[in-house]
Structure formats: structure tokens, C-alpha cells
C-alpha positions in Angstrom: -75.1 84.8 79.2 -74.9 82.0 76.7 -78.0 80.7 78.1 -80.1 83.5 76.8 -78.6 83.1 73.4 -82.0 81.4 72.1 -84.1 83.7 73.9 -82.8 87.1 72.4 -84.0 87.8 68.9 -81.2 89.7 67.9 -79.2 86.6 68.6 -81.4 84.1 66.9 -80.9 86.4 63.8 -77.3 86.4 64.1 -77.3 82.5 64.3 -78.9 82.2 60.9 -76.2 83.7 59.1 -72.9 81.2 58.5 -70.6 84.0 59.8 -69.4 82.6 62.9 -65.7 81.8 64.0 -64.0 80.6 66.9 -61.3 83.0 68.6 -58.6 82.2 71.4 -57.9 84.4 74.2 -55.7 87.1 72.0 -58.7 87.3 69.5 -57.3 85.2 66.8 -59.9 83.9 64.8 -59.9 80.1 63.6 -62.1 78.1 61.3 -64.4 75.9 63.5 -64.4 73.1 60.8 -61.0 72.8 59.8 -59.1 74.3 62.9 -57.0 76.6 60.3 -57.3 80.3 60.7 -60.1 82.4 59.7 -60.0 85.2 57.5 -61.9 88.6 57.0 -63.8 88.5 53.9 -63.4 85.0 53.2 -66.6 83.4 54.0 -65.0 79.7 53.1 -63.3 80.0 56.6 -66.5 80.8 58.6 -69.1 78.2 59.6 -72.5 78.1 61.2 -73.3 78.9 64.8 -73.8 75.1 65.6 -70.4 74.4 64.1 -68.8 77.1 65.9 -70.3 75.9 69.2 -69.5 72.6 68.7 -66.0 73.5 68.2 -65.6 75.5 71.3 -67.0 72.5 73.2 -64.4 70.3 71.9 -61.6 72.4 72.6 -62.0 74.6 75.7 -58.4 74.9 76.3 -57.7 76.2 72.6 -60.8 78.5 72.2 -62.0 81.4 74.4 -65.1 82.2 72.6 -67.1 82.6 69.4 -66.8 85.8 66.9 -69.5 87.2 64.3 -67.8 87.9 61.1 -69.5 91.0 59.3 -70.4 90.6 55.5 -71.8 93.7 53.6 -74.4 91.7 51.8 -75.7 90.6 55.2 -76.9 94.1 55.9 -75.6 94.5 59.4 -73.2 97.0 60.8 -71.1 96.8 64.1 -70.1 100.0 66.2 -67.3 99.1 68.5 -67.3 101.9 71.3 -63.5 101.2 72.6 -62.9 102.0 76.2 -65.9 103.6 77.2 -66.8 101.4 80.3 -64.9 102.4 83.7 -63.8 99.9 86.3 -67.2 100.1 88.1 -69.0 99.3 85.2 -70.2 103.0 84.3 -70.7 104.0 80.7 -69.0 107.2 79.8 -71.7 109.7 78.6 -70.4 110.1 75.0 -70.9 106.3 74.7 -74.5 106.4 76.1 -75.5 109.0 73.8 -74.5 106.8 70.9 -76.1 103.8 72.5 -79.5 105.9 72.8 -79.3 107.6 69.4 -78.7 104.1 67.7 -81.5 102.3 70.0 -80.9 98.8 68.8 -79.2 95.7 70.3 -75.9 96.3 72.4 -73.6 94.1 74.5 -70.3 94.6 76.7 -67.4 93.6 74.7 -64.5 91.3 75.9 -62.3 94.3 77.5 -63.9 97.5 78.3 -66.0 98.6 75.5 -69.5 97.9 73.9 -70.7 96.3 70.7 -73.7 97.9 69.1 -75.5 95.9 65.8 -77.7 97.9 63.6 -79.5 97.1 60.0 -77.7 99.4 57.7 -74.6 99.8 55.5 -71.6 102.1 55.5 -70.8 104.4 52.9 -67.8 103.5 50.5 -64.5 104.9 51.7 -65.7 106.1 54.9 -63.1 106.4 58.0 -63.7 103.0 59.9 -61.9 104.1 62.9 -62.4 107.7 64.8 -60.2 108.7 67.6 -61.8 110.6 70.3 -60.0 113.3 72.2 -60.3 114.5 75.3 -62.2 111.8 76.8 -61.7 109.6 80.2 -60.0 107.3 78.6 -57.0 108.3 76.2 -57.7 105.8 73.6 -61.4 106.1 73.5 -62.3 105.6 69.7 -65.2 104.7 67.8 -64.9 102.0 65.2 -67.8 100.9 62.4 -67.7 97.8 60.4 -70.1 96.3 57.9 -67.3 94.1 56.2 -64.3 92.2 56.1 -64.1 92.4 60.4 -65.4 90.4 63.0 -66.6 91.0 66.8 -65.6 89.0 69.6 -69.1 87.7 70.8 -70.1 87.8 74.7 -73.8 87.6 74.8 -73.6 90.1 77.5 -76.3 92.4 76.8 -76.2 95.9 77.8 -79.3 96.7 80.1 -81.9 98.7 78.8 -81.2 98.0 74.9 -83.6 96.5 72.5 -83.6 92.6 72.2 -83.5 93.2 68.3 -81.6 94.4 65.4 -83.1 97.9 64.3 -82.9 99.3 61.1 -81.0 102.7 61.9 -79.6 103.8 58.5 -80.5 107.4 59.2 -79.0 107.2 62.6 -75.9 105.7 61.6 -75.4 108.3 58.8 -75.6 111.1 61.4 -73.2 109.5 63.6 -70.5 109.4 60.8 -71.5 112.7 59.9 -71.0 114.1 63.5 -67.7 112.3 64.0 -66.5 113.1 60.3 -63.5 115.2 61.4 -60.0 113.5 60.7 -58.3 112.0 63.8 -54.9 112.9 64.9 -52.2 111.1 62.7 -50.3 108.0 64.1 -46.9 109.6 64.0 -46.8 110.6 60.5 -43.4 111.9 58.9 -43.4 115.4 57.5 -43.8 114.2 54.1 -47.4 113.4 55.1 -48.7 117.1 54.8 -48.1 116.6 51.1 -50.4 113.7 50.9 -53.2 114.1 48.1 -56.5 115.4 48.9 -58.4 112.0 47.8 -60.9 109.7 49.3 -60.2 106.3 49.9 -62.0 105.0 47.0 -60.3 107.6 44.7 -56.8 106.8 46.1 -57.2 103.0 45.8 -58.5 103.9 42.0 -55.6 105.7 41.2 -52.9 103.3 42.5 -54.5 100.5 40.5 -54.9 102.3 37.2 -51.3 103.4 37.3 -49.1 101.8 35.1 -47.6 99.2 37.1 -51.0 98.9 39.3 -51.7 95.5 38.7 -49.3 94.5 41.5 -51.4 96.7 43.8 -54.5 95.3 42.8 -53.4 91.9 43.4 -52.3 92.7 46.9 -55.5 94.6 47.7 -57.5 91.7 47.0 -55.4 89.8 49.1 -53.6 87.8 46.5 -50.1 86.9 47.9 -49.0 84.1 45.4 -45.9 86.2 43.9 -44.7 86.3 47.4 -44.6 82.4 48.2 -48.0 82.8 49.9 -45.6 84.7 53.0 -48.3 86.9 54.3 -45.9 89.3 56.4 -44.1 90.1 53.1 -47.3 90.8 51.3 -48.2 93.0 54.5 -44.8 95.0 53.8 -45.5 95.2 50.4 -48.9 96.8 50.3 -48.0 99.1 52.9 -44.9 100.2 51.0 -47.1 100.8 48.2 -49.8 102.9 50.3 -46.8 105.0 52.1 -46.2 106.1 48.4 -49.7 107.0 47.8 -50.8 108.6 51.1 -47.4 110.5 51.5 -46.5 108.2 54.3 -49.5 109.0 56.3 -49.3 106.3 59.1 -52.6 106.6 60.4 -54.3 106.6 57.0 -52.3 103.5 55.9 -53.7 101.7 58.7 -57.1 102.8 57.9 -56.7 101.6 54.2 -55.3 98.3 55.0 -58.0 97.5 57.3 -60.3 97.6 54.4 -57.9 95.3 51.9 -57.9 91.5 51.4 -54.8 91.1 53.7 -56.6 92.3 56.8 -56.4 89.6 59.6 -56.4 89.3 63.5 -52.6 89.2 63.6 -52.3 93.2 62.3 -53.3 94.0 66.0 -51.4 91.3 67.9 -49.2 93.2 70.5 -45.6 93.0 69.5 -42.5 94.1 71.1 -44.4 96.8 72.9 -46.3 97.8 70.0 -48.5 96.2 67.4 -47.7 94.1 64.4 -49.5 96.6 62.1 -47.6 99.4 63.5 -44.5 97.9 63.0 -45.2 96.6 59.5 -46.5 100.5 58.7 -42.9 101.8 60.2 -40.9 99.5 58.3 -42.7 100.5 55.0 -42.4 104.3 55.5 -38.6 104.0 56.6 -38.2 102.4 53.1 -40.1 105.1 50.9 -38.1 108.1 50.1 -40.3 109.7 47.5 -44.1 110.0 47.7 -46.6 110.6 45.3 -47.7 114.3 45.1 -50.7 116.0 43.0 -49.4 117.0 39.6 -46.8 114.2 39.3 -46.2 113.0 36.0 -47.3 109.2 35.2 -43.8 108.5 33.8 -42.1 109.8 37.4 -44.9 107.7 39.2 -44.0 104.8 37.2 -40.1 105.2 38.0 -40.9 105.8 41.9 -42.8 102.7 42.0 -40.4 100.4 40.0 -37.8 101.4 42.5 -40.0 100.7 45.6 -41.2 97.5 44.0 -37.6 96.3 43.4 -36.8 97.0 47.1 -39.9 95.2 48.4 -39.1 92.2 46.4 -36.0 91.6 48.0 -37.0 91.8 51.5 -36.6 88.6 53.0 -39.5 86.6 54.4 -40.4 86.3 58.2 -38.1 83.9 59.9 -39.6 80.9 61.7 -38.7 78.8 64.3 -39.0 74.7 63.8 -39.9 72.5 66.7 -43.6 72.1 67.9 -44.7 69.9 71.0 -45.6 66.5 70.2 -47.5 66.2 73.7 -49.8 69.1 72.7 -50.2 67.3 69.3 -51.5 64.4 71.4 -53.7 66.3 73.3 -55.7 68.0 70.4 -58.8 66.6 69.3 -58.8 67.3 65.6 -61.8 67.2 63.7 -62.1 64.0 61.2 -61.5 63.7 57.5 -64.3 65.7 55.6 -65.5 63.8 52.9 -66.9 65.4 49.8 -67.6 62.0 48.1 -67.8 59.2 51.2 -64.5 57.1 51.2 -63.6 58.1 47.8 -63.0 62.3 47.6 -61.9 64.2 51.1 -61.1 67.7 51.3 -57.8 68.4 49.5 -55.9 68.4 46.5 -57.0 65.1 44.3 -55.5 63.9 41.0 -58.1 61.7 38.6 -56.0 59.9 36.1 -57.0 57.6 33.1 -56.1 56.9 29.6 -57.7 59.2 27.1 -61.5 58.8 25.9 -62.3 56.3 28.7 -64.7 58.6 30.6 -62.9 60.4 32.9 -64.8 64.0 32.1 -68.1 62.0 32.2 -67.0 60.9 35.9 -65.9 64.3 36.8 -69.1 66.0 35.6 -71.2 63.5 37.4 -69.5 64.3 40.7 -69.6 68.0 40.1 -73.7 67.6 39.7 -73.9 65.0 42.9 -72.3 67.6 45.3 -74.0 70.6 43.8 -77.4 68.8 44.0 -76.5 67.2 47.5 -77.4 63.9 45.5 -75.8 60.5 45.5 -72.6 60.0 43.5 -72.1 56.7 41.6 -75.1 55.6 42.6 -74.2 54.7 45.7 -72.7 57.8 47.7 -74.7 60.4 49.4 -72.7 63.9 49.1 -73.3 67.0 50.9 -74.6 70.1 49.0 -72.2 72.9 48.2 -71.1 75.5 45.7 -69.2 73.6 42.6 -66.7 75.1 39.9 -66.0 72.7 36.9 -63.5 73.9 34.6 -64.1 72.0 31.2 -60.8 73.4 29.3 -60.9 70.5 26.9 -64.6 71.3 26.2 -66.7 73.6 24.2 -70.0 75.2 25.3 -71.9 73.0 22.7 -70.5 69.6 24.3 -70.7 70.6 27.8 -74.2 71.5 27.4 -74.9 68.3 25.5 -73.4 66.3 28.5 -75.5 68.0 30.9 -78.6 67.5 29.1 -78.0 63.4 28.7 -77.0 63.5 32.6 -80.0 65.9 33.6 -82.8 63.7 31.9 -84.8 67.0 31.7 -83.9 68.0 35.5 -83.3 71.4 36.7 -79.6 72.3 36.7 -78.7 73.4 40.2 -77.9 77.2 41.2 -74.8 75.8 43.1 -72.9 74.5 39.9 -70.8 76.9 38.1 -68.4 76.4 34.9 -65.8 77.8 32.6 -64.5 76.4 29.7 -61.5 78.8 29.8 -58.9 79.5 32.6 -55.2 81.3 32.5 -52.4 79.1 33.5 -51.7 79.3 37.1 -48.7 81.3 36.8 -50.6 84.0 34.5 -53.6 84.5 37.0 -55.4 81.3 37.3 -54.5 80.6 40.7 -56.0 84.2 41.7 -59.2 83.6 39.7 -60.0 80.2 41.5 -59.1 81.9 45.1 -61.5 84.8 43.9 -64.3 82.2 43.4 -63.8 80.4 46.4 -64.0 83.4 48.5 -67.1 84.8 46.6 -69.2 81.5 47.5 -71.1 81.0 50.5 -70.3 77.3 50.6 -67.4 76.1 48.5 -67.1 72.5 48.4 -65.3 71.4 45.0 -63.4 72.6 42.2 -62.9 70.1 39.1 -59.8 71.1 36.6 -60.4 69.2 33.5 -57.2 68.9 32.7 -54.4 69.6 34.5 -52.3 70.1 30.8 -54.2 73.2 30.4 -53.4 75.2 33.6 -50.0 73.4 34.2 -46.6 75.8 34.1 -44.8 76.2 31.2 -41.4 74.4 31.0 -38.6 76.7 32.6 -34.8 76.4 32.4 -34.1 76.7 36.2 -36.6 74.2 37.1 -37.1 70.3 36.0 -40.2 68.8 35.3 -40.5 67.2 39.1 -40.1 70.7 40.5 -42.6 72.6 38.2 -45.3 70.1 38.9 -44.8 69.9 42.7 -44.6 73.5 43.0 -47.6 74.3 41.1 -49.8 71.5 42.6 -48.5 72.8 45.8 -50.2 76.1 45.3 -53.3 74.2 44.4 -52.8 72.3 47.7 -52.4 75.3 49.9 -55.3 76.6 48.4 -57.5 73.5 49.3 -56.3 73.3 52.5 -56.7 76.9 53.6 -60.3 77.2 52.5 -61.2 73.5 53.5 -62.5 72.5 49.8 -61.6 69.6 47.4 -59.8 70.3 44.3 -59.6 67.7 41.8 -57.1 67.8 38.8 -58.1 65.6 35.8 -54.8 64.2 34.3 -53.8 61.6 31.6 -52.3 58.0 32.1 -49.8 56.5 29.9 -50.5 53.9 27.2 -48.1 51.4 28.4 -49.2 49.2 31.4 -46.6 49.6 34.5 -44.3 46.9 34.8 -44.5 46.8 38.4 -48.3 46.7 38.5 -48.6 50.0 40.3 -51.1 52.4 38.9 -49.3 55.4 40.1 -46.4 54.7 37.9 -48.8 55.0 35.0 -49.5 58.7 35.8 -48.4 60.8 32.9 -45.4 62.9 33.6 -43.2 63.5 36.5 -43.8 61.8 39.8 -44.2 64.9 41.6 -48.1 64.8 40.1 -49.1 62.0 42.4 -46.6 62.5 45.0 -48.0 66.4 45.6 -51.4 65.2 45.8 -53.4 64.2 48.8 -55.4 61.5 47.0 -54.7 59.8 43.6 -57.7 58.4 41.6 -56.9 55.9 38.7 -59.7 55.1 36.1 -58.7 51.8 34.1 -60.9 50.5 31.7 -60.5 48.2 28.6 -61.5 50.0 25.7 -65.1 49.3 24.3 -66.1 47.6 27.8 -68.5 49.2 30.3 -66.8 47.6 33.2 -64.0 49.8 34.8 -61.8 49.9 38.1 -61.5 52.8 40.2 -58.1 52.8 42.0 -57.7 54.8 45.2 -54.5 55.7 47.4 -54.0 58.9 49.6 -52.7 60.2 52.8 -56.1 60.0 54.2 -57.2 56.6 52.5 -56.5 53.9 55.6 -56.6 51.1 53.2 -55.9 51.5 49.2 -58.7 50.1 47.8 -60.0 49.2 43.9 -63.9 49.9 43.5 -65.4 47.9 40.4 -67.6 50.6 38.0 -69.9 50.2 35.4 -70.8 52.6 32.8 -74.5 52.9 32.0 -74.3 54.3 28.3 -78.0 55.1 28.0 -77.7 57.7 30.8 -73.9 58.2 30.7 -73.6 57.7 34.7 -70.9 55.6 36.1 -72.3 53.2 38.8 -70.4 51.8 41.7 -70.5 48.1 42.1 -68.4 47.3 45.1 -64.9 46.4 45.8 -63.3 45.2 42.8 -62.0 42.0 44.5 -65.5 41.3 46.0 -67.4 41.9 42.6 -64.6 39.8 40.7 -65.0 36.9 43.5 -68.8 37.2 43.0 -68.6 36.4 39.1 -66.3 33.7 39.9 -68.8 32.3 42.3 -71.6 32.5 39.9 -69.6 30.5 37.1 -69.0 27.7 39.9 -72.8 27.7 40.5 -73.5 27.8 36.9 -70.8 24.8 36.4 -72.6 22.9 39.2 -75.8 23.3 38.0 -74.8 21.5 34.5 -72.9 18.6 36.7 -75.6 17.1 39.2 -73.4 14.4 39.8 -71.0 17.0 41.7 -67.4 17.9 40.8 -64.4 18.0 42.9 -62.1 21.2 43.6 -59.7 20.0 40.7 -62.4 19.2 38.6 -64.0 22.8 39.0 -60.5 24.3 38.6 -59.9 22.5 35.4 -63.2 23.8 34.0 -62.3 27.2 34.9 -58.7 27.5 34.3 -58.1 29.2 37.4 -55.0 29.0 40.0 -56.1 25.9 42.2 -55.5 27.7 45.4 -57.6 30.6 44.1 -60.4 28.1 43.2 -60.2 26.0 46.5 -60.6 29.3 48.9 -63.5 30.4 46.7 -65.1 27.1 47.1 -64.5 27.0 50.6 -66.0 30.3 51.3 -68.9 29.3 48.9 -69.3 26.3 51.1 -69.5 28.4 54.3 -71.9 31.0 53.1 -74.0 27.8 52.1 -74.2 28.6 48.6 -73.2 25.0 47.8 -73.1 21.9 49.7 -70.9 18.7 50.5 -72.7 16.1 52.3 -69.9 13.6 52.5 -66.4 14.9 54.2 -63.9 15.1 51.4 -66.5 14.5 48.8 -67.9 16.4 45.9 -69.6 19.6 45.9 -73.0 19.9 44.5 -75.3 23.0 43.7 -78.2 22.9 46.2 -80.7 21.4 43.9 -78.5 18.4 43.3 -77.5 17.7 46.9 -77.9 13.7 47.2 -79.9 13.8 50.3 -82.3 16.0 48.5 -82.6 13.1 45.5 -84.6 10.4 45.6 -83.3 6.5 44.9 -83.7 7.1 41.5 -82.2 10.4 41.3 -79.0 8.9 43.3 -79.1 5.9 40.7 -79.0 8.6 37.8 -76.1 10.6 39.7 -73.9 7.5 40.2 -74.5 5.3 37.3 -73.7 1.7 37.4 -70.3 0.7 36.1 -68.4 -2.4 35.9 -66.9 -3.6 39.1 -63.7 -5.4 40.0 -64.1 -9.3 41.3 -66.0 -9.3 44.7 -62.8 -10.6 46.4 -61.0 -7.6 45.6 -63.6 -5.4 46.3 -61.7 -4.2 49.6 -58.5 -3.2 48.2 -55.7 -4.7 49.9 -52.2 -5.6 49.2 -52.1 -9.1 47.7 -48.7 -11.2 46.7 -50.5 -13.3 44.1 -51.1 -12.8 40.6 -54.5 -11.5 39.1 -55.8 -10.8 35.6 -56.6 -7.0 35.6 -60.3 -7.0 34.7 -61.3 -4.9 31.9 -62.2 -1.2 32.9 -62.5 0.5 29.7 -66.2 1.2 30.4 -65.0 3.1 33.2 -65.3 6.9 32.7 -62.0 8.8 32.8 -61.8 12.2 34.2 -61.3 13.5 30.5 -64.5 11.5 29.4 -66.7 12.4 32.6 -66.1 16.3 31.8 -67.4 15.8 28.3 -70.5 14.1 29.6 -73.6 15.1 31.4 -74.3 14.1 33.8 -71.0 13.9 35.7 -70.0 10.8 37.7 -66.5 11.8 38.6 -63.6 9.3 38.6 -65.5 6.2 39.7 -63.9 2.8 40.2 -66.7 0.9 41.6 -70.4 1.1 42.4 -71.5 2.2 45.8 -72.1 -0.8 48.2 -74.0 -0.5 51.4 -72.4 -1.1 54.7 -73.6 -0.7 58.2 -76.9 -2.6 57.5 -77.7 -0.1 54.8 -77.2 2.8 56.8 -74.0 4.4 54.8 -72.5 3.4 51.4 -68.8 3.1 50.5 -67.0 3.2 47.0 -63.6 3.4 46.0 -62.2 6.0 43.4 -58.6 6.3 41.7 -56.2 7.9 43.6 -54.6 11.0 42.2 -50.8 11.5 43.4 -51.9 15.2 43.7 -54.0 14.4 46.7 -52.6 14.1 50.5 -54.9 11.6 51.7 -54.3 7.9 52.6 -54.5 5.3 50.1 -54.2 1.7 49.6 -53.6 -0.8 46.2 -55.5 -3.3 44.9 -54.5 -6.6 43.7 -52.9 -5.1 40.5 -50.9 -2.4 42.2 -53.4 0.8 41.1 -53.8 3.0 44.1 -57.2 3.4 45.5 -59.1 5.8 48.0 -61.8 4.8 50.0 -64.9 6.6 50.3 -67.7 6.3 52.9 -70.8 8.2 52.0 
């Protein structure tokens, strides 16, 4: 039925929401963009319908279908009628009555049930699953969700139901009222009879307001950092606390857990003849000796909970087995690296390091605005739009406002950019607050923490500096990987340059900081200069590179000039062009190198590349190099005479150098220009030792130059033993 997806208005409406995931045959949800697990109530792990379909097509061996995640703000409720279709395809009477009363789009589920979609929301604290007694199937039930749950989509519409999702709030309320009687408990212990008569919301509020209710609150919203991000330990901890507050009512523990931030597909995964959730609840109830009863004194509640929490915190984490198939890895089609700023900033954890007061914060704020706008970063890199959180922890409100005004130049600030100038250290709740912001956004892409020193962990006696840094940054890296976002931590460099020349050695603090990060960016600039280098290295950077940046003081913007080596070479090329323009008579590589005071091999390579690119000319093999405006062929005879001035020549019988045995008087060559004199005069004539003489009937010219011992070319000697090199022009 997938071919009809675009033809059914109800499905077209659902496609407009970025609430889609992919699932495997066991109904475990995955993030279509990253391939990591998708989580209920966490939009950052979902995607658009198009992205989910693309992932399904790429990995048919891994994924079995699509799923739609419910979010309360979308205003759509899903009703799951479990086990209501028999083997012949007939719908049970009780289910047909609900389908008729709701009169909205419905489709068959992946098993033997039916999913109905209506417009409307559920009241706070309502039961989400209602077991039916006395029906054809012993496990027949009604489940209702408008948040933190997903339906596996089949697109197999139930015949006779509308093609649209209809507003049915009144019918939804009536359904809840009709089936509001409590279901049979799930093997509740005798102590369950003493459970307090509180609604779900009242019970949650009471648990959170207890003297030590902070742990319950963190677990309830899905914060598992204090359990080493071990989801299984956190599940057991929350179920243990729920067992205390519900009187070990297993059925109610299950219902409440499904409303928490820890709920995920694993909860219903078949395990050892039961489910993971049922086994976790059983373990939790077995460890609770005393439960809450109405009228219990607050001090007694506190002592009971403290005893419980001590036992929970000593539970060993779930054992994991090592070893995965490399063959399976090679068969996977993994998504490409997702860039926040193309070729510079990918998803994951990035450290941006530089010396104080050299423009790191300007660069960070510029990147934040570019991503929030979906604009161009560094005047060259087009960014996809997304939500951005900028934690300017070293700034105050006035300074941040002033910087934004300068960068925006009157434009409106994008709604996707959020900021704060205060954030607790990671261990004091900062980690949880950052995660809460990610979860609350529709399209989180970038979090910038300026600077690391403000949220880094305090020194601890039991850990060294390396362990502190790697553990804390490891939490941020896990956060970035889980939600497919980029987290940039701004940090300082040491004042002294590295002896090795590696900019990573200049990052302040432990080597654990650059070692934990996926990418490290190093901003290097001489104080007072506008030009800078941005060094880039990382796990997803194929070739380490250094970019040339320049700072536009008027607009307070960093602008990309290109790769640093190419920009530096272009500057050296311009210097050579300027030099050749000043010396129309041409220069040798050696003369160019002496003027520029560079390494000879470097100058030779640059000159060769310029010649290949036709930026300069060399009209005669092994001759001098000229600017294009002063090439000898392009000049008239008068210009030739100016370029190659007449100088005293040797006697005619010595015009052609050869070895003679007789003695000759050496002519006066004081008027012949030396290299040092030629470099100080314009136009430059080189180290010419004789005039040009026509050969081959005037078709070519020849002359002789002094031979330099550094030149590796054939030479001869004149009558008085001086070395000469013959050049034919």
C-alpha cells in the first residue's frame, strides 16, 4: 500500500511532520540520519519522511519499515486496538465499535491490531493502556498515546474508514470515560493494596517534592548521567523508586514508566520468556521492603528512600559481550559525515583553541549566526539551517548585545539562535540542561560553549587532570553522537609556541582535551595583525589542513582566503611578478632568490609553477625569466638594446672561448656589470660578459656569461682561465 501514500490526505498530513523513524523487524526504532537508536520524546533522533524513506531504501536488510513518533504539540492521538483481528481478517465487535465512533483514518498494524489517528489530546495523568477482559483474545487491549510513543506504519488502510485525520476530541473523551475502570494488576504483591489513592500526576509531584526527590526528577526526565549513561541501571533505579511510591503495583509501575523520559522500544523487547520491562519491574519490587502509605511522616519517607537509593546505586551495570562481525560491518551502508560548516565543522565534539583576545569568540558567534540563519560562514561556506545554542559564559548581556549588533548590521536576529551567559558546571547539572535544550528543539544542530574553563569539572583527588578532562568531554561527545549535533568547546592555547611545531601541543591543559575531541581547530594569529591561520585536524578530516583567514575589523567578520599554503604561495608569486616588473632585463632563479631572501628550492619551485601557469616567460632555454610585458620577442630592436646594453667585449680571437696555451693579457673588465651592481641598477642586465652576436645568418644570437660554480651545466674557459657559459638566444 506504500504506493498510495501520496494519495491519502491523512498520510500526506503526517508526512509534513519531522516525526519519522525507521524500525527493524523487532520494532526497535532507529534515527534515519545517523543510524543510532531513536528515542521517544526526543525529536533530535527523528527525521523527515523523505529521510526515513531514503534510509529504508539504503538498508533493506536492516530496516523493516517506518514509524511515526507522537508529539503532544502536533495535536494528534494514536489509538492502538491490540489483538482485534482474527486469522480470517475479521475485526472483533468491540474494536469495530471504536472504529465507528472515532470515524477517522485507520490502518492495520504490523500484527493483528488496528491503529487509529485522530485530532485531539489526552488528559494529563490518564491511563495509556486498558486491558479488556472477556474478549476473544486474552490479551486484547486499548492503548492511547499523544506523546513519547511511536506507531509502526503499514499504510494498509482499513476499508471504510475516512482518508483524513478527523478532529475527535469529544469522541476521545467518551472512549476514555467508557473504559476508565482499572485493569487487573500485573502480579502485584499483597502490599499493592496499600498503594496511595493518587492520580499519576499527583504521585509524580509527590515523588519529586520529597526531600531527596531530585534523583527521581532527573530519572523521570531521562537524565542518566549519574549512572554512567547506563540505561539499564537507570531503568532499575526509576522502577525501584516507583515501586516505593506505588506500593509495588507492577501494573501501575509499567504505566508510569511508559510516561517517563526513559521509555524506549527495549522496554517491550522479549526476554527470557517475558519482556525486558516486566523483568526490570520484578527485580525492582524484589528489592523494596517498605513502601509509601498515606500519612507516612516525611522523615520516615526520607530514611526509606535513602536506604533504597543506596542499594540501587550499588547495582552492577548490565554485562556486555565483546566482539562484532567485521563482515557485517563491511556490508553496512553508513551515512556520510554530516557537516555543520562544510569541510570545517562536522557533527560530534570539536575543540576551538586559540590564544586569549585573538578573535575566538567572534569566530564562534559568527558560526552560530551562520548556522541559525542557514547562511554563509566565513564568507565562503554555505550552512544548513538549524537551532543553535550559544553559551557565552565569559560575556555579559551588554557585550553580547553589542557584538550581535555589529555582526547583524541592522538585520533581524534569527529565531533559531538561543543564548545564555550562565550555565552550571557539567557535574552540577550543566550536562542535563544542555541535553534538555537539545530535546526541546525541532532541529538542533550546534551548541557552542565559550569557554571550557567555565563548565569543566573541579579538581578531584582521585582523578588526575587527564582523567577529569577526558571523562567530562567524553560526556559531551556522547551527547553529540546520540543526538547527531555538533558541540564546540572554546578553549585557550598556551602563550609559548610548541617546540615540535604541532599546534595540538599548544592547547592549554591536559592532552586529554584534544585527544577526546573528534575535531580540533586551532586559531593562530600574530597580535595586531588581521591575517590568521585556522589549523584543522580530526577523526573525520581526511587530510589535515590549514586555512588562511583574514579579519574584517569594520564588520567584525572572519573571512576565508583559501588554503594557507596556496595563499602564501600566491603572495610569493605576486612578489616575483613585482620584482620582474622592476627588472625588464629578466632575472635568473638565483637572482630572484637573492632579492626575496627565500630558500633556493622554494623559489625554484614557485618560479617553475608560475612558468607552467604562464604567469611569466622564459623565451630561451635555461635563460632568464621575464614578466609577460617584458618578454624579448614582444619588444622591438630598440627595446632589445635597452634590455641588453652594450658592454666592453674581449678581443675577437677570444670571442669564442677555448683553451689556449699561450699567455694573453687580460682585458679591463671593470666596466662589466657585476651581480651586486646589476641588482642595484635598473634595468637589470644580469652577469653579461660580452655582447650578443648574430649567428646562423642573423636568425639567432649568442652571448657568453660568467659561470657560477653553483650551476650544474657544461662550461669552457677563455684564454686567461675564467670559466664561461655559452648561451644561444
